[in-house]
PQR file of N, CA, C, O and H, with PARSE charges and radii, in Angstrom:
ATOM      1  N   MET A   1      -5.451 -13.681  19.335 -0.4000 1.5000
ATOM      2  CA  MET A   1      -5.272 -12.987  18.058 -0.0000 2.0000
ATOM      3  C   MET A   1      -6.231 -11.780  17.949  0.5500 1.7000
ATOM      4  O   MET A   1      -5.819 -10.680  17.583 -0.5500 1.4000
ATOM      5  N   LEU A   2      -7.501 -12.010  18.272 -0.4000 1.5000
ATOM      6  CA  LEU A   2      -8.496 -10.931  18.176 -0.0000 2.0000
ATOM      7  C   LEU A   2      -8.112  -9.768  19.083  0.5500 1.7000
ATOM      8  O   LEU A   2      -8.228  -8.604  18.700 -0.5500 1.4000
ATOM      9  H   LEU A   2      -7.836 -12.904  18.570  0.4000 1.0000
ATOM     10  N   LEU A   3      -7.652 -10.099  20.295 -0.4000 1.5000
ATOM     11  CA  LEU A   3      -7.265  -9.025  21.236 -0.0000 2.0000
ATOM     12  C   LEU A   3      -6.116  -8.203  20.634  0.5500 1.7000
ATOM     13  O   LEU A   3      -6.119  -6.975  20.718 -0.5500 1.4000
ATOM     14  H   LEU A   3      -7.558 -11.045  20.605  0.4000 1.0000
ATOM     15  N   LEU A   4      -5.145  -8.878  20.036 -0.4000 1.5000
ATOM     16  CA  LEU A   4      -4.007  -8.158  19.457 -0.0000 2.0000
ATOM     17  C   LEU A   4      -4.484  -7.243  18.325  0.5500 1.7000
ATOM     18  O   LEU A   4      -4.045  -6.098  18.223 -0.5500 1.4000
ATOM     19  H   LEU A   4      -5.142  -9.876  19.968  0.4000 1.0000
ATOM     20  N   LEU A   5      -5.376  -7.750  17.483 -0.4000 1.5000
ATOM     21  CA  LEU A   5      -5.903  -6.940  16.363 -0.0000 2.0000
ATOM     22  C   LEU A   5      -6.660  -5.728  16.894  0.5500 1.7000
ATOM     23  O   LEU A   5      -6.519  -4.624  16.368 -0.5500 1.4000
ATOM     24  H   LEU A   5      -5.732  -8.680  17.567  0.4000 1.0000
ATOM     25  N   VAL A   6      -7.462  -5.933  17.933 -0.4000 1.5000
ATOM     26  CA  VAL A   6      -8.231  -4.811  18.506 -0.0000 2.0000
ATOM     27  C   VAL A   6      -7.278  -3.777  19.099  0.5500 1.7000
ATOM     28  O   VAL A   6      -7.492  -2.575  18.938 -0.5500 1.4000
ATOM     29  H   VAL A   6      -7.576  -6.830  18.360  0.4000 1.0000
ATOM     30  N   LEU A   7      -6.221  -4.237  19.788 -0.4000 1.5000
ATOM     31  CA  LEU A   7      -5.265  -3.308  20.382 -0.0000 2.0000
ATOM     32  C   LEU A   7      -4.549  -2.508  19.300  0.5500 1.7000
ATOM     33  O   LEU A   7      -4.336  -1.306  19.459 -0.5500 1.4000
ATOM     34  H   LEU A   7      -6.048  -5.213  19.919  0.4000 1.0000
ATOM     35  N   LEU A   8      -4.174  -3.164  18.198 -0.4000 1.5000
ATOM     36  CA  LEU A   8      -3.494  -2.488  17.100 -0.0000 2.0000
ATOM     37  C   LEU A   8      -4.438  -1.440  16.483  0.5500 1.7000
ATOM     38  O   LEU A   8      -4.011  -0.324  16.186 -0.5500 1.4000
ATOM     39  H   LEU A   8      -4.347  -4.141  18.069  0.4000 1.0000
ATOM     40  N   LEU A   9      -5.707  -1.795  16.291 -0.4000 1.5000
ATOM     41  CA  LEU A   9      -6.667  -0.853  15.712 -0.0000 2.0000
ATOM     42  C   LEU A   9      -6.851   0.347  16.639  0.5500 1.7000
ATOM     43  O   LEU A   9      -6.944   1.484  16.176 -0.5500 1.4000
ATOM     44  H   LEU A   9      -6.053  -2.701  16.532  0.4000 1.0000
ATOM     45  N   ALA A  10      -6.903   0.093  17.945 -0.4000 1.5000
ATOM     46  CA  ALA A  10      -7.070   1.174  18.923 -0.0000 2.0000
ATOM     47  C   ALA A  10      -5.877   2.107  18.860  0.5500 1.7000
ATOM     48  O   ALA A  10      -6.044   3.327  18.891 -0.5500 1.4000
ATOM     49  H   ALA A  10      -6.828  -0.831  18.321  0.4000 1.0000
ATOM     50  N   LEU A  11      -4.669   1.552  18.772 -0.4000 1.5000
ATOM     51  CA  LEU A  11      -3.450   2.389  18.700 -0.0000 2.0000
ATOM     52  C   LEU A  11      -3.460   3.235  17.427  0.5500 1.7000
ATOM     53  O   LEU A  11      -3.093   4.409  17.455 -0.5500 1.4000
ATOM     54  H   LEU A  11      -4.534   0.561  18.747  0.4000 1.0000
ATOM     55  N   LEU A  12      -3.877   2.640  16.321 -0.4000 1.5000
ATOM     56  CA  LEU A  12      -3.930   3.385  15.050 -0.0000 2.0000
ATOM     57  C   LEU A  12      -4.931   4.530  15.171  0.5500 1.7000
ATOM     58  O   LEU A  12      -4.657   5.643  14.722 -0.5500 1.4000
ATOM     59  H   LEU A  12      -4.175   1.686  16.298  0.4000 1.0000
ATOM     60  N   LEU A  13      -6.085   4.263  15.772 -0.4000 1.5000
ATOM     61  CA  LEU A  13      -7.105   5.311  15.939 -0.0000 2.0000
ATOM     62  C   LEU A  13      -6.564   6.447  16.807  0.5500 1.7000
ATOM     63  O   LEU A  13      -6.777   7.622  16.510 -0.5500 1.4000
ATOM     64  H   LEU A  13      -6.308   3.359  16.136  0.4000 1.0000
ATOM     65  N   LEU A  14      -5.856   6.079  17.893 -0.4000 1.5000
ATOM     66  CA  LEU A  14      -5.287   7.105  18.796 -0.0000 2.0000
ATOM     67  C   LEU A  14      -4.276   7.944  18.036  0.5500 1.7000
ATOM     68  O   LEU A  14      -4.243   9.163  18.205 -0.5500 1.4000
ATOM     69  H   LEU A  14      -5.684   5.124  18.135  0.4000 1.0000
ATOM     70  N   LEU A  15      -3.442   7.315  17.193 -0.4000 1.5000
ATOM     71  CA  LEU A  15      -2.432   8.053  16.433 -0.0000 2.0000
ATOM     72  C   LEU A  15      -3.127   9.022  15.474  0.5500 1.7000
ATOM     73  O   LEU A  15      -2.700  10.169  15.335 -0.5500 1.4000
ATOM     74  H   LEU A  15      -3.469   6.325  17.056  0.4000 1.0000
ATOM     75  N   VAL A  16      -4.187   8.570  14.816 -0.4000 1.5000
ATOM     76  CA  VAL A  16      -4.914   9.427  13.853 -0.0000 2.0000
ATOM     77  C   VAL A  16      -5.529  10.617  14.570  0.5500 1.7000
ATOM     78  O   VAL A  16      -5.488  11.740  14.067 -0.5500 1.4000
ATOM     79  H   VAL A  16      -4.533   7.639  14.929  0.4000 1.0000
ATOM     80  N   VAL A  17      -6.107  10.372  15.759 -0.4000 1.5000
ATOM     81  CA  VAL A  17      -6.725  11.447  16.540 -0.0000 2.0000
ATOM     82  C   VAL A  17      -5.672  12.460  16.971  0.5500 1.7000
ATOM     83  O   VAL A  17      -5.884  13.668  16.873 -0.5500 1.4000
ATOM     84  H   VAL A  17      -6.141   9.460  16.167  0.4000 1.0000
ATOM     85  N   LEU A  18      -4.529  11.956  17.452 -0.4000 1.5000
ATOM     86  CA  LEU A  18      -3.454  12.845  17.901 -0.0000 2.0000
ATOM     87  C   LEU A  18      -2.948  13.691  16.728  0.5500 1.7000
ATOM     88  O   LEU A  18      -2.728  14.893  16.877 -0.5500 1.4000
ATOM     89  H   LEU A  18      -4.357  10.974  17.532  0.4000 1.0000
ATOM     90  N   LEU A  19      -2.766  13.067  15.572 -0.4000 1.5000
ATOM     91  CA  LEU A  19      -2.295  13.798  14.402 -0.0000 2.0000
ATOM     92  C   LEU A  19      -3.313  14.849  13.993  0.5500 1.7000
ATOM     93  O   LEU A  19      -2.935  15.972  13.657 -0.5500 1.4000
ATOM     94  H   LEU A  19      -2.945  12.091  15.450  0.4000 1.0000
ATOM     95  N   SER A  20      -4.589  14.512  14.015 -0.4000 1.5000
ATOM     96  CA  SER A  20      -5.641  15.460  13.639 -0.0000 2.0000
ATOM     97  C   SER A  20      -5.667  16.642  14.612  0.5500 1.7000
ATOM     98  O   SER A  20      -5.847  17.788  14.202 -0.5500 1.4000
ATOM     99  H   SER A  20      -4.896  13.600  14.288  0.4000 1.0000
ATOM    100  N   LEU A  21      -5.482  16.347  15.916 -0.4000 1.5000
ATOM    101  CA  LEU A  21      -5.467  17.412  16.912 -0.0000 2.0000
ATOM    102  C   LEU A  21      -4.287  18.353  16.667  0.5500 1.7000
ATOM    103  O   LEU A  21      -4.428  19.573  16.746 -0.5500 1.4000
ATOM    104  H   LEU A  21      -5.335  15.416  16.249  0.4000 1.0000
ATOM    105  N   LEU A  22      -3.117  17.771  16.366 -0.4000 1.5000
ATOM    106  CA  LEU A  22      -1.924  18.588  16.134 -0.0000 2.0000
ATOM    107  C   LEU A  22      -2.148  19.455  14.897  0.5500 1.7000
ATOM    108  O   LEU A  22      -1.780  20.629  14.886 -0.5500 1.4000
ATOM    109  H   LEU A  22      -3.002  16.779  16.302  0.4000 1.0000
ATOM    110  N   ASP A  23      -2.753  18.876  13.849 -0.4000 1.5000
ATOM    111  CA  ASP A  23      -3.016  19.644  12.640 -0.0000 2.0000
ATOM    112  C   ASP A  23      -3.970  20.787  12.928  0.5500 1.7000
ATOM    113  O   ASP A  23      -3.776  21.902  12.444 -0.5500 1.4000
ATOM    114  H   ASP A  23      -3.052  17.922  13.857  0.4000 1.0000
ATOM    115  N   LEU A  24      -5.004  20.514  13.717 -0.4000 1.5000
ATOM    116  CA  LEU A  24      -5.982  21.552  14.072 -0.0000 2.0000
ATOM    117  C   LEU A  24      -5.270  22.679  14.833  0.5500 1.7000
ATOM    118  O   LEU A  24      -5.508  23.856  14.565 -0.5500 1.4000
ATOM    119  H   LEU A  24      -5.162  19.608  14.111  0.4000 1.0000
ATOM    120  N   GLU A  25      -4.397  22.315  15.782 -0.4000 1.5000
ATOM    121  CA  GLU A  25      -3.677  23.335  16.555 -0.0000 2.0000
ATOM    122  C   GLU A  25      -2.835  24.185  15.620  0.5500 1.7000
ATOM    123  O   GLU A  25      -2.793  25.407  15.765 -0.5500 1.4000
ATOM    124  H   GLU A  25      -4.204  21.358  15.999  0.4000 1.0000
ATOM    125  N   GLN A  26      -2.155  23.546  14.650 -0.4000 1.5000
ATOM    126  CA  GLN A  26      -1.321  24.285  13.707 -0.0000 2.0000
ATOM    127  C   GLN A  26      -2.173  25.233  12.869  0.5500 1.7000
ATOM    128  O   GLN A  26      -1.804  26.386  12.646 -0.5500 1.4000
ATOM    129  H   GLN A  26      -2.189  22.554  14.533  0.4000 1.0000
ATOM    130  N   LEU A  27      -3.324  24.727  12.406 -0.4000 1.5000
ATOM    131  CA  LEU A  27      -4.226  25.567  11.581 -0.0000 2.0000
ATOM    132  C   LEU A  27      -4.726  26.749  12.399  0.5500 1.7000
ATOM    133  O   LEU A  27      -4.792  27.866  11.887 -0.5500 1.4000
ATOM    134  H   LEU A  27      -3.623  23.790  12.588  0.4000 1.0000
ATOM    135  N   LEU A  28      -5.082  26.522  13.671 -0.4000 1.5000
ATOM    136  CA  LEU A  28      -5.576  27.600  14.518 -0.0000 2.0000
ATOM    137  C   LEU A  28      -4.456  28.613  14.751  0.5500 1.7000
ATOM    138  O   LEU A  28      -4.696  29.820  14.796 -0.5500 1.4000
ATOM    139  H   LEU A  28      -5.028  25.615  14.088  0.4000 1.0000
ATOM    140  N   GLY A  29      -3.206  28.096  14.902 -0.4000 1.5000
ATOM    141  CA  GLY A  29      -2.078  28.990  15.143 -0.0000 2.0000
ATOM    142  C   GLY A  29      -1.873  29.903  13.939  0.5500 1.7000
ATOM    143  O   GLY A  29      -1.494  31.064  14.094 -0.5500 1.4000
ATOM    144  H   GLY A  29      -3.012  27.115  14.866  0.4000 1.0000
ATOM    145  N   MET A  30      -2.126  29.375  12.727 -0.4000 1.5000
ATOM    146  CA  MET A  30      -1.973  30.187  11.537 -0.0000 2.0000
ATOM    147  C   MET A  30      -3.152  31.131  11.433  0.5500 1.7000
ATOM    148  O   MET A  30      -3.230  31.919  10.491 -0.5500 1.4000
ATOM    149  H   MET A  30      -2.434  28.432  12.601  0.4000 1.0000
TER
END
């Protein structure tokens, strides 16, 4: 159970980082 929770948290963090990077690229493009 703990491993599954850790993996889910890691995936959520990766998604947030990817979204933030995309937003930064869009802001720089503007």
